[in-house]
C-alpha positions in Angstrom: -2.3 15.5 39.9 -3.1 12.2 38.1 -1.5 10.7 35.1 -1.9 12.5 31.7 -1.6 10.9 28.4 -0.9 12.5 25.0 -1.2 11.1 21.5 0.7 12.4 18.5 -0.9 13.9 15.3 1.2 14.7 12.2 -1.4 17.4 11.2 -1.9 20.7 13.0 -5.5 20.9 11.7 -8.5 19.9 13.6 -9.7 16.4 12.5 -13.0 17.9 11.1 -11.1 20.5 9.0 -8.6 17.9 7.7 -11.4 15.6 6.6 -13.3 18.5 5.0 -10.2 19.4 3.0 -9.7 15.9 1.8 -13.4 15.6 1.0 -13.3 18.8 -1.0 -10.4 17.5 -3.1 -12.2 14.2 -3.7 -15.4 16.1 -4.6 -13.4 18.1 -7.2 -12.0 14.9 -8.7 -15.3 13.0 -8.8 -17.1 16.1 -10.1 -14.7 16.4 -13.0 -15.5 12.8 -13.9 -19.2 13.5 -13.9 -18.9 16.7 -15.9 -17.0 15.0 -18.7 -19.1 14.0 -21.7 -17.9 10.4 -21.8 -18.6 8.6 -25.1 -20.4 5.2 -24.6 -19.5 5.0 -21.0 -21.4 1.8 -20.6 -19.1 0.2 -23.2 -15.8 1.5 -21.8 -13.4 -1.2 -20.8 -12.2 0.2 -17.5 -9.8 -2.7 -17.1 -7.5 -0.8 -19.5 -7.0 1.8 -16.7 -4.8 -0.7 -14.8 -3.9 -3.4 -17.4 -1.4 -3.3 -20.2 -1.7 -5.0 -23.6 -0.8 -8.4 -22.1 -3.5 -8.1 -19.4 -0.8 -7.5 -16.7 -0.7 -4.8 -14.2 2.2 -2.4 -15.2 5.2 -1.7 -13.0 4.1 1.9 -12.3 0.9 0.8 -10.6 2.9 -1.7 -8.5 5.1 1.2 -7.5 2.1 3.4 -6.6 0.6 0.5 -4.6 3.9 0.2 -2.7 4.0 3.9 -1.9 0.4 3.7 -0.6 1.3 0.7 1.6 4.3 2.5 3.0 2.2 5.6 3.6 -0.4 3.5 5.5 2.4 1.9 7.5 3.8 5.4 8.5 0.3 6.6 9.3 -0.3 3.5 11.5 3.1 3.9 13.3 2.4 7.6 13.9 -0.8 6.7 15.7 1.4 4.6 18.1 3.3 7.6 19.3 2.3 8.7 22.9 3.6 10.5 25.9 2.6 9.9 29.5 3.2 12.3 32.3 2.6 11.6 36.0 3.9 13.1 39.3 7.3 11.5 38.9 8.1 10.6 35.3 7.6 11.6 31.7 7.4 8.5 29.5 8.1 8.8 25.8 7.1 6.2 23.2 8.0 7.2 19.6 8.7 4.3 17.2 11.6 5.0 14.8 9.5 4.2 11.8 7.6 7.4 12.2 10.5 9.2 10.5 10.6 12.0 13.2 14.2 11.1 13.8 15.0 12.3 10.3 13.8 15.8 11.3 16.0 15.8 14.5 13.3 14.8 17.0 13.7 12.2 19.7 12.6 8.7 18.9 12.5 5.5 20.9 11.4 4.6 24.4 12.4 6.8 27.3 11.4 7.2 30.9 12.6 10.5 32.3 12.4 11.3 36.0 11.0 14.8 36.4 13.6 15.7 38.9 16.3 15.0 36.3 15.0 17.7 34.0 17.2 20.8 34.4 15.7 23.0 31.8 12.6 23.2 29.5 13.3 25.3 26.4 10.3 26.3 24.2 11.2 27.9 20.9 8.3 29.4 19.0 9.4 30.3 15.5 8.7 33.7 14.0 9.4 35.0 10.5 7.1 32.7 8.5 4.2 34.2 6.6 1.6 31.6 7.8 0.7 29.9 11.0 1.1 26.4 9.6 4.8 26.7 9.0 5.4 28.5 12.3 3.8 25.7 14.3 5.5 23.0 12.4 9.0 24.5 12.9 8.5 25.3 16.7 10.5 23.1 19.1 10.3 21.9 22.7 13.6 20.8 24.3 13.8 18.9 27.6 17.4 19.3 28.9 18.8 16.8 31.4 22.4 16.2 32.6 22.7 13.2 30.2 20.9 14.4 27.0 18.4 16.7 25.4 15.0 15.4 24.3 13.5 17.2 21.3 9.8 17.2 20.7 7.1 19.1 18.7 5.2 21.1 21.2 1.9 21.6 19.3 1.4 18.1 17.8 0.4 16.2 21.0 -3.3 16.0 21.8 -4.3 15.4 25.4 -6.6 12.3 25.6 -10.0 12.9 26.9 -9.8 16.7 26.1 -11.2 18.7 23.2 -9.1 19.0 20.0 -6.9 22.1 20.6 -5.5 22.3 17.0 -6.3 25.2 14.6 -8.7 25.3 11.6 -7.9 25.6 7.9 -8.5 29.3 8.0 -6.1 30.0 10.8 -3.4 27.8 9.3 -2.8 30.3 6.5 -3.2 33.4 8.7 -0.2 35.6 9.6 1.4 34.3 12.8 3.3 37.4 14.0 3.1 37.4 17.8 0.2 34.9 18.0 2.4 31.8 17.5 4.1 32.2 21.0 0.7 32.4 22.7 -0.7 29.4 20.8 2.4 27.3 21.6 2.3 28.2 25.3 -1.4 27.1 25.4 -0.7 23.7 23.8 -1.7 20.9 26.2 1.7 19.3 26.5 3.4 22.6 27.1 0.9 23.6 29.8 1.2 20.2 31.5 5.0 20.3 31.5 5.1 23.9 32.8 2.7 22.8 35.6 5.1 20.0 36.7 8.2 22.1 36.2 8.4 23.4 39.7 11.9 24.9 40.1 13.0 23.9 36.6 14.1 26.7 34.4 11.3 27.2 31.9 12.1 29.5 29.0 10.2 30.6 26.0 12.4 32.2 23.4 10.9 33.2 20.1 13.3 32.7 17.1 13.1 34.8 14.0 13.6 32.3 11.2 15.2 33.9 8.2 16.0 32.4 4.8 14.2 31.7 1.5 11.1 30.1 3.2 10.8 32.7 5.9 9.8 35.7 3.8 8.0 33.9 1.0 5.0 35.5 -0.6 1.7 34.0 0.6 -0.1 33.1 -2.6 -3.4 32.7 -0.8 -3.5 36.4 0.1 -3.5 37.4 -3.6 -6.8 36.9 -5.5 -5.1 36.5 -8.8 -2.8 33.9 -7.5 -5.7 32.0 -5.9 -7.5 32.0 -9.2 -4.4 30.6 -10.9 -4.2 27.8 -8.2 -7.8 26.9 -9.0 -7.0 26.8 -12.7 -4.0 24.7 -12.0 -6.0 22.2 -10.0 -8.8 22.1 -12.6 -6.5 21.6 -15.6 -4.3 19.1 -13.7 -7.3 17.1 -12.6 -8.8 17.1 -16.1 -5.5 16.1 -17.7 -5.1 13.2 -15.3 -8.7 12.0 -15.5 -8.9 12.1 -19.3 -5.4 10.7 -19.7 -6.5 7.6 -17.7 -9.9 7.3 -19.4 -8.6 7.5 -22.9 -6.0 4.8 -22.7 -7.9 2.8 -25.3 -7.2 5.4 -28.0 -4.1 5.8 -30.1 -3.3 9.0 -31.9 -1.8 8.5 -35.3 -0.7 11.2 -37.7 0.9 14.6 -37.1 -0.7 16.5 -34.2 -1.1 20.2 -35.1 1.2 22.5 -33.1 -1.1 25.5 -33.0 -3.4 24.2 -30.2 -0.4 23.6 -28.0 1.2 27.0 -28.8 -2.0 29.0 -28.5 -3.1 27.3 -25.3 0.3 27.7 -23.7 0.6 31.4 -24.7 -2.9 32.2 -23.7 -2.6 30.6 -20.2 0.9 32.0 -19.7 -0.3 35.5 -20.5 -3.4 35.1 -18.3 -1.1 33.9 -15.5 1.1 37.0 -15.8 -1.9 39.3 -15.9 -3.5 37.6 -12.9 -0.2 37.8 -11.0 0.0 41.6 -11.1 1.1 43.0 -7.7 2.9 39.8 -6.7 6.7 39.5 -6.5 8.4 38.7 -9.8 9.5 35.2 -8.9 6.0 34.1 -7.8 4.3 35.9 -10.6 6.3 34.5 -13.5 6.9 31.1 -11.8 3.2 30.4 -11.3 2.5 31.6 -14.9 5.1 29.2 -16.3 3.6 26.4 -14.3 0.1 27.2 -15.5 1.5 27.2 -19.1 3.1 23.8 -18.6 -0.1 22.3 -17.1 -2.1 23.8 -20.0 0.3 22.1 -22.5 -0.1 18.8 -20.7 -3.9 19.2 -20.8 -4.0 20.0 -24.5 -3.1 16.5 -25.6 -6.1 14.7 -23.9 -8.1 17.8 -24.9 -7.4 17.1 -28.6 -8.4 13.4 -28.0 -11.7 14.6 -26.3 -12.3 17.0 -29.2 -12.0 14.3 -31.7 -14.5 12.1 -29.9 -16.9 14.9 -29.7 -16.7 15.8 -33.4 -16.6 12.2 -34.5 -18.5 10.2 -31.8 -19.1 7.2 -34.1 -15.9 5.4 -35.4 -15.5 4.3 -38.9 -14.0 0.9 -39.8 -11.0 1.1 -42.2 -9.2 -1.9 -43.6 -5.5 -1.3 -43.5 -2.9 -3.2 -45.5 -0.4 -5.2 -43.4 2.8 -4.3 -45.2 5.1 -5.8 -42.6 4.7 -7.3 -39.1 3.0 -4.6 -36.9 3.0 -2.0 -39.6 -0.2 -1.0 -41.4 -0.8 1.4 -44.3 -3.8 3.0 -46.0 -3.7 5.5 -48.9 -6.1 8.0 -47.2 -5.2 7.7 -43.6 -2.0 7.9 -41.5 0.0 4.7 -41.1 -0.4 2.7 -37.9 3.0 1.6 -36.5 2.8 -1.2 -33.9 6.3 -2.6 -34.4 7.5 -1.3 -31.0 4.4 -2.3 -29.1 4.3 -4.7 -26.1 2.5 -7.4 -28.0 4.9 -8.4 -30.8 3.8 -12.1 -30.7 0.3 -11.1 -31.4 1.2 -9.1 -34.5 3.5 -11.9 -35.7 0.6 -14.3 -35.5 -1.4 -12.3 -38.1 -1.2 -13.5 -41.7 1.3 -11.4 -43.7 0.0 -9.3 -46.5 -3.7 -9.4 -45.4 -6.0 -6.6 -44.3 -6.6 -5.6 -40.7 -9.6 -3.6 -39.7 -9.1 -0.6 -37.4 -11.8 1.7 -36.0 -11.0 5.4 -36.5 -12.3 8.7 -35.2 -11.5 11.5 -37.7 -10.5 14.8 -36.2 -10.3 16.9 -39.4 -7.0 18.3 -38.2 -4.6 15.9 -39.9 -4.6 13.1 -37.3 -7.0 10.3 -36.4 -7.8 8.5 -33.2 -7.7 4.8 -33.3 -9.9 2.8 -30.9 -7.6 0.0 -29.8 -10.1 -1.6 -27.5 -10.9 -4.4 -30.0 -7.1 -4.9 -30.6 -6.4 -5.3 -26.9 -9.3 -7.6 -26.5 -8.1 -9.9 -29.3 -4.5 -9.8 -28.1 -5.5 -10.8 -24.5 -7.5 -13.7 -26.0 -4.4 -14.7 -28.0 -2.1 -14.7 -25.0 -4.6 -16.6 -22.9 -4.8 -19.3 -25.6 -1.0 -19.2 -25.9 -0.5 -19.8 -22.2 -2.7 -22.9 -22.4 
């Protein structure tokens, strides 16, 4: 039999199913953007999404960029993992940067003579409620006189052969006895068993117990699925509107009743939808839904204000001290702790400063800071010169 080569994949899903899942999440995100009634979208200064008052990229975005770069590096390194099996040797190439060593798997470069293998131990894991966890936790051990090589049996795809991995539907199905059959049919396991000869080849299912073994499968409960959809929708909305409304500053006292009513309503809805589920999952997911609802209420109040007052009014505030502005009919605007103190100090003391306000009718106002940021950036550019 000729040489066989296997490449590693961190995912147990078929490539088409993985891309479909990612595409669905991106569609939800983009769809939420399109469904929002954005005020004067043509006049939005989208640079405010990634620039601070000084016109600089904040530290948080640098950190996110660093995480993305590291993720790309790990993904690239994972694609360099391969095994090669011929009539005499098994060659292993697993770079240490993959992180597989942190999970107890073999890393590095190894060339193992087949005659040196004394035992091949396959350990399909039982006890999990879905196939994805069962396949991720299963192990393949190659025992020689000198050491034991530990691999994931299901994650290696045979080059030139169809994708053997499961689809998104099967990933959340109940494994029961199916996991052992699926593991034994994995290309790497079949290839090794064919070369094993007189080697002791064992397949010993392990019943994994513990908090993750008997967890409740949320996707099998319709009410829980609906809560997960609500969590995704509310979380996406909160994130999108939070990023889009960075030009607006809330001044005045926000009313508590929208937060209290929204939190209680979504919490009660979560408890109702979770009927029939275990107590921990039922109340845990309801609390999470309540927290996400509270987080979405803040940008929701901003969006409400822009809907009831789409056109801002210009109000001349009195500059009573550096960065602090007052008006007899509107809440004070305090910029004394802002990141542009030099700009506020450059303004003439005791004179008026015009702000553009959106009135909510609920005791607070929304200040459009786009003009302020534009003037402050111009000030710092001139100051740098």
